[in-house]
Backbone as a chain_set.jsonl record, in Angstrom:
{"seq": "MLDGLGHQLGHQPVTVIWDNLGAHHAGDLQAWAAAQSWLVVEYLPSYAPELDPVEGLWANLKGCELANRCCADRRELIATAQIGSIRVRRDPDLLRSFLAGTGLTL", "coords": {"N": [[-62.627, -129.978, 73.87], [-63.399, -130.39, 71.196], [-65.736, -130.906, 71.525], [-67.854, -129.684, 71.558], [-67.809, -128.947, 68.319], [-68.99, -129.655, 66.195], [-71.609, -128.813, 66.722], [-71.278, -126.108, 66.485], [-70.655, -126.169, 63.943], [-73.944, -126.469, 62.599], [-73.879, -129.417, 62.198], [-73.328, -129.643, 59.596], [-72.184, -131.462, 56.714], [-68.557, -132.027, 56.969], [-65.355, -131.691, 55.161], [-62.309, -132.259, 56.051], [-59.043, -131.668, 55.079], [-55.888, -133.516, 55.802], [-52.083, -133.282, 56.551], [-50.007, -136.333, 56.612], [-48.862, -136.275, 59.128], [-47.867, -137.872, 62.279], [-49.773, -137.699, 64.472], [-52.247, -136.91, 63.877], [-53.22, -139.466, 62.936], [-53.742, -140.495, 65.813], [-54.665, -142.329, 68.19], [-57.134, -141.766, 69.715], [-57.427, -139.126, 68.437], [-58.218, -140.428, 65.742], [-60.633, -142.129, 66.616], [-62.452, -140.137, 68.314], [-62.848, -138.625, 65.809], [-64.044, -140.246, 64.066], [-66.629, -140.954, 65.156], [-68.185, -139.367, 64.382], [-70.498, -138.129, 62.869], [-70.921, -135.834, 60.598], [-68.813, -136.013, 60.091], [-65.517, -135.846, 57.831], [-62.406, -137.019, 57.086], [-59.931, -136.456, 55.472], [-57.073, -137.594, 53.694], [-53.416, -136.901, 52.978], [-50.896, -138.0, 49.863], [-48.256, -139.63, 51.573], [-45.851, -137.621, 52.373], [-45.702, -135.228, 50.551], [-45.519, -132.086, 50.378], [-45.919, -130.261, 48.464], [-49.275, -130.185, 48.383], [-50.185, -129.467, 49.315], [-51.404, -127.176, 51.278], [-50.779, -125.639, 53.533], [-48.792, -125.334, 53.764], [-48.035, -122.937, 51.471], [-48.912, -120.845, 53.507], [-47.104, -120.621, 55.566], [-45.131, -121.036, 54.299], [-46.066, -117.881, 52.852], [-45.617, -116.554, 55.623], [-43.883, -116.736, 56.52], [-41.369, -115.762, 54.565], [-43.0, -112.912, 55.408], [-44.097, -111.724, 58.52], [-41.921, -113.387, 59.494], [-39.754, -113.424, 58.233], [-35.864, -112.882, 58.864], [-36.082, -112.73, 61.434], [-35.678, -113.464, 64.624], [-36.678, -114.559, 67.32], [-37.24, -114.121, 71.242], [-38.691, -115.444, 72.459], [-40.46, -119.038, 72.479], [-43.275, -117.816, 72.638], [-42.589, -115.327, 71.891], [-42.403, -116.433, 69.463], [-44.886, -117.725, 68.711], [-46.796, -115.368, 68.864], [-45.655, -113.864, 66.572], [-46.628, -115.043, 64.697], [-49.369, -115.268, 65.058], [-50.256, -112.943, 64.698], [-49.686, -113.05, 61.451], [-50.963, -114.739, 60.694], [-53.186, -113.531, 60.842], [-53.091, -111.715, 59.173], [-52.902, -113.098, 57.162], [-55.831, -113.813, 56.919], [-57.247, -111.913, 56.295], [-56.75, -111.327, 53.597], [-59.443, -112.331, 51.677], [-57.96, -112.571, 48.368], [-55.361, -113.898, 48.222], [-55.854, -116.139, 50.684], [-56.572, -117.739, 48.974], [-54.783, -117.801, 47.274], [-53.408, -120.024, 48.216], [-54.611, -122.309, 48.274], [-54.957, -122.814, 44.734], [-52.031, -122.819, 44.357], [-51.449, -125.381, 45.204], [-52.582, -126.801, 42.69], [-54.602, -127.672, 43.178], [-58.524, -128.294, 44.025], [-61.659, -127.03, 45.151]], "CA": [[-62.235, -128.642, 73.504], [-63.584, -130.57, 70.077], [-67.17, -131.852, 71.643], [-69.295, -129.034, 70.535], [-67.744, -128.388, 67.121], [-70.224, -130.31, 65.126], [-72.348, -127.679, 66.667], [-70.741, -124.976, 65.88], [-70.195, -126.03, 62.479], [-74.419, -126.618, 61.966], [-74.334, -130.675, 61.641], [-72.622, -129.9, 57.611], [-71.286, -132.192, 56.53], [-67.68, -131.145, 57.241], [-64.505, -132.324, 55.048], [-61.044, -131.701, 56.71], [-58.14, -132.41, 54.95], [-54.767, -133.629, 56.855], [-51.301, -134.589, 56.641], [-50.077, -137.592, 56.985], [-47.989, -136.298, 60.197], [-48.165, -138.616, 63.074], [-50.582, -137.015, 65.207], [-53.416, -137.329, 62.684], [-53.213, -140.639, 63.291], [-52.995, -140.923, 66.833], [-55.804, -143.628, 68.119], [-58.361, -140.89, 70.191], [-58.341, -138.657, 68.044], [-59.01, -141.546, 64.818], [-61.606, -142.46, 67.736], [-63.171, -138.821, 67.788], [-63.64, -138.226, 63.901], [-64.928, -141.82, 63.56], [-67.615, -140.863, 66.391], [-68.796, -137.257, 63.891], [-71.198, -138.078, 61.413], [-71.033, -134.744, 60.357], [-67.066, -135.332, 59.602], [-64.995, -137.283, 56.839], [-61.046, -137.09, 57.341], [-59.555, -137.301, 54.018], [-55.285, -137.769, 53.981], [-52.593, -135.941, 51.722], [-50.275, -138.423, 50.241], [-47.058, -139.194, 52.854], [-44.693, -136.246, 51.77], [-46.677, -134.044, 49.295], [-45.423, -130.601, 50.715], [-46.425, -129.632, 47.252], [-50.606, -130.319, 47.261], [-50.355, -128.954, 50.921], [-51.72, -125.196, 51.371], [-50.804, -124.769, 54.521], [-47.109, -125.003, 52.597], [-47.559, -121.738, 51.513], [-48.823, -119.859, 53.998], [-45.802, -120.812, 56.038], [-43.896, -119.696, 53.006], [-45.549, -116.699, 53.059], [-45.174, -116.626, 56.577], [-42.061, -116.496, 57.094], [-40.633, -114.489, 54.243], [-43.024, -111.379, 55.825], [-43.489, -111.577, 59.678], [-41.223, -114.197, 60.278], [-38.094, -112.884, 57.553], [-35.109, -112.115, 59.505], [-36.655, -112.564, 62.782], [-35.113, -114.081, 65.73], [-37.752, -114.34, 68.349], [-36.407, -114.766, 71.997], [-38.997, -117.836, 72.929], [-41.635, -119.96, 71.637], [-44.719, -116.72, 73.656], [-42.685, -113.975, 70.494], [-42.713, -116.475, 67.463], [-46.326, -117.123, 68.393], [-47.179, -114.337, 68.92], [-45.447, -113.281, 65.144], [-47.338, -115.82, 63.635], [-50.589, -115.572, 64.751], [-49.905, -111.041, 63.886], [-49.076, -112.908, 60.563], [-52.357, -115.194, 60.219], [-54.569, -112.22, 60.787], [-53.528, -110.509, 57.497], [-53.899, -113.36, 55.588], [-56.884, -114.259, 56.488], [-57.919, -110.61, 56.031], [-57.039, -111.448, 52.097], [-59.436, -114.019, 50.209], [-56.916, -113.671, 47.504], [-53.729, -114.332, 49.467], [-55.445, -117.745, 50.614], [-57.154, -118.807, 47.47], [-53.531, -118.324, 45.998], [-52.562, -121.16, 48.972], [-55.124, -123.877, 47.788], [-54.12, -122.285, 43.546], [-50.947, -123.614, 44.077], [-51.252, -126.9, 44.636], [-53.159, -127.161, 41.241], [-56.139, -128.332, 43.345], [-59.808, -127.394, 43.989], [-62.542, -128.119, 45.867]], "C": [[-63.059, -128.609, 71.9], [-65.169, -130.329, 70.302], [-67.596, -130.724, 70.605], [-69.377, -128.085, 68.875], [-69.379, -128.534, 65.658], [-71.376, -129.265, 64.998], [-73.065, -126.562, 66.406], [-71.276, -125.357, 64.652], [-71.664, -126.391, 62.034], [-75.467, -128.444, 62.024], [-73.801, -130.51, 60.302], [-72.175, -130.293, 58.1], [-69.756, -131.322, 56.252], [-65.976, -131.815, 56.491], [-63.441, -131.864, 55.359], [-60.46, -132.872, 56.234], [-56.572, -132.509, 55.761], [-53.438, -134.287, 55.639], [-50.923, -135.656, 56.692], [-49.082, -137.454, 58.246], [-49.251, -136.991, 61.596], [-49.447, -138.244, 63.925], [-51.704, -136.829, 64.835], [-53.575, -138.777, 62.957], [-53.783, -140.718, 64.03], [-54.463, -141.99, 67.779], [-57.188, -142.687, 68.214], [-58.247, -140.045, 69.245], [-59.324, -139.548, 66.167], [-60.408, -141.381, 65.367], [-63.147, -141.241, 66.912], [-64.146, -139.214, 66.814], [-64.337, -139.193, 63.742], [-66.681, -141.579, 63.724], [-68.501, -139.684, 65.383], [-69.148, -138.077, 62.299], [-71.699, -136.742, 60.74], [-68.835, -134.639, 59.352], [-66.63, -135.94, 58.424], [-63.607, -136.726, 56.529], [-60.475, -137.221, 55.881], [-57.423, -136.872, 54.162], [-54.341, -137.304, 52.6], [-51.357, -137.506, 51.341], [-49.189, -138.307, 51.578], [-45.771, -137.962, 52.386], [-44.785, -136.376, 50.605], [-46.477, -132.924, 50.03], [-45.944, -129.65, 49.441], [-47.596, -129.805, 47.401], [-50.87, -130.268, 49.096], [-50.349, -127.52, 51.272], [-51.082, -124.667, 52.188], [-49.362, -124.506, 54.161], [-47.104, -123.383, 52.082], [-47.688, -120.736, 52.193], [-47.384, -120.558, 55.065], [-44.761, -120.35, 54.482], [-44.4, -118.429, 53.169], [-45.855, -115.783, 54.924], [-44.021, -115.225, 57.074], [-41.158, -115.855, 56.057], [-41.709, -112.676, 54.277], [-42.309, -111.35, 57.314], [-42.232, -112.316, 60.637], [-39.896, -114.454, 60.008], [-37.229, -112.123, 58.81], [-35.36, -112.655, 60.656], [-35.666, -113.487, 63.686], [-35.602, -113.904, 67.103], [-37.134, -115.018, 69.732], [-36.951, -115.875, 72.559], [-40.362, -118.004, 72.288], [-42.839, -118.694, 71.884], [-44.348, -116.03, 71.863], [-43.038, -114.874, 69.433], [-44.114, -116.898, 67.919], [-47.21, -116.55, 68.187], [-47.364, -113.643, 67.084], [-46.253, -114.081, 64.928], [-48.669, -115.529, 64.158], [-50.473, -113.586, 64.292], [-49.571, -112.065, 62.499], [-50.748, -113.597, 59.638], [-53.087, -114.25, 60.437], [-55.05, -111.352, 59.587], [-53.329, -111.615, 56.846], [-55.303, -114.113, 55.743], [-57.826, -113.033, 56.807], [-57.842, -110.132, 54.353], [-57.258, -112.411, 51.433], [-58.753, -114.148, 49.036], [-55.986, -114.335, 47.907], [-54.164, -115.783, 49.722], [-55.993, -118.069, 49.484], [-55.469, -119.114, 46.915], [-52.878, -119.559, 47.122], [-52.936, -122.473, 48.477], [-54.661, -124.048, 45.702], [-52.667, -122.812, 43.494], [-50.179, -124.717, 44.095], [-51.848, -127.854, 43.321], [-54.77, -127.906, 42.245], [-56.712, -127.954, 43.721], [-60.7, -127.826, 44.875], [-64.019, -128.502, 45.136]], "O": [[-63.363, -127.559, 71.333], [-65.835, -129.697, 69.482], [-67.673, -130.756, 69.377], [-70.149, -127.256, 68.393], [-70.131, -127.948, 64.879], [-71.951, -128.873, 63.983], [-74.205, -126.132, 66.229], [-72.354, -124.882, 64.294], [-71.527, -126.814, 60.886], [-76.662, -128.736, 61.964], [-73.856, -131.597, 59.728], [-71.707, -130.173, 59.232], [-69.677, -130.296, 55.576], [-65.328, -132.458, 57.317], [-63.359, -130.714, 54.928], [-60.668, -134.073, 56.406], [-56.17, -131.483, 56.31], [-53.465, -135.046, 54.671], [-51.922, -136.337, 56.926], [-48.431, -138.469, 58.49], [-50.448, -136.854, 61.85], [-50.275, -139.115, 63.66], [-52.407, -136.456, 65.774], [-54.724, -138.908, 63.38], [-54.887, -141.087, 63.63], [-55.413, -141.751, 67.034], [-58.079, -142.661, 67.365], [-59.399, -139.988, 68.815], [-60.436, -139.339, 65.683], [-61.257, -140.686, 64.809], [-64.001, -141.256, 66.025], [-65.275, -139.7, 66.745], [-65.425, -139.009, 63.196], [-67.608, -141.828, 62.954], [-69.529, -139.211, 65.867], [-68.545, -138.408, 61.278], [-72.871, -136.654, 60.375], [-68.14, -133.904, 58.651], [-67.473, -136.673, 57.906], [-63.606, -135.884, 55.632], [-60.696, -138.255, 55.251], [-56.861, -135.926, 54.714], [-54.684, -137.423, 51.424], [-50.938, -138.113, 52.326], [-49.149, -137.374, 52.38], [-44.637, -138.363, 52.124], [-44.303, -137.159, 49.786], [-47.559, -132.605, 50.522], [-46.296, -128.476, 49.555], [-47.94, -129.646, 46.229], [-51.603, -130.947, 49.815], [-49.345, -126.85, 51.51], [-50.679, -123.51, 52.06], [-48.878, -123.386, 54.322], [-46.127, -122.684, 52.351], [-47.015, -119.728, 51.975], [-46.752, -121.193, 54.221], [-43.987, -119.498, 54.046], [-43.591, -117.599, 53.582], [-46.223, -114.628, 55.137], [-43.679, -114.113, 57.476], [-40.131, -115.355, 56.517], [-41.454, -111.669, 53.617], [-41.132, -111.172, 57.625], [-41.777, -112.086, 61.758], [-39.068, -115.104, 60.647], [-37.615, -111.185, 59.507], [-34.37, -113.334, 60.928], [-34.884, -114.233, 63.096], [-35.025, -113.199, 67.931], [-36.615, -116.132, 69.675], [-36.392, -116.878, 73.003], [-41.097, -117.188, 71.733], [-43.516, -118.715, 70.857], [-45.127, -116.058, 70.91], [-43.787, -114.491, 68.535], [-44.861, -116.156, 67.281], [-48.232, -116.841, 67.566], [-48.35, -113.202, 66.493], [-47.248, -113.364, 65.038], [-49.37, -115.6, 63.148], [-50.817, -113.371, 63.13], [-48.451, -111.586, 62.317], [-51.351, -113.238, 58.627], [-54.094, -114.48, 59.766], [-56.05, -110.78, 59.153], [-53.541, -111.422, 55.649], [-55.794, -114.85, 54.888], [-58.894, -113.103, 57.416], [-58.421, -109.18, 53.83], [-56.506, -113.173, 50.827], [-58.674, -115.237, 48.467], [-55.997, -115.564, 47.84], [-53.449, -116.7, 49.319], [-55.526, -119.133, 49.078], [-55.013, -120.128, 46.387], [-51.781, -120.01, 46.792], [-52.207, -123.442, 48.267], [-54.172, -125.096, 45.28], [-52.251, -123.231, 42.414], [-49.118, -125.083, 43.59], [-51.683, -129.042, 43.042], [-55.727, -128.512, 41.763], [-56.3, -126.903, 44.212], [-60.585, -128.939, 45.388], [-64.758, -129.346, 45.643]]}, "num_chains": 1, "name": "protein.A"}
């Protein structure tokens, strides 16, 4: 699934900033990332949700599409979250606000 990603990105340098979720430290993923000359992986401190822009995204989805919603199953939950992510992607200022809320810059 990720094998062609470097090619799709034109092998331009890319920095991925991850939280310290255990899955992000999995051996296979670490080995793959280390083998990508175009990829740099940086980690946020172990528990620092205030530094993670994705927390702003989740808060936004929980306040809009997921607010007071009781999904019948996982499929409905995923579909609802996807609708919200489409809304967010269409609003560049909102996207930038998630990073701005952390106090970090690019």
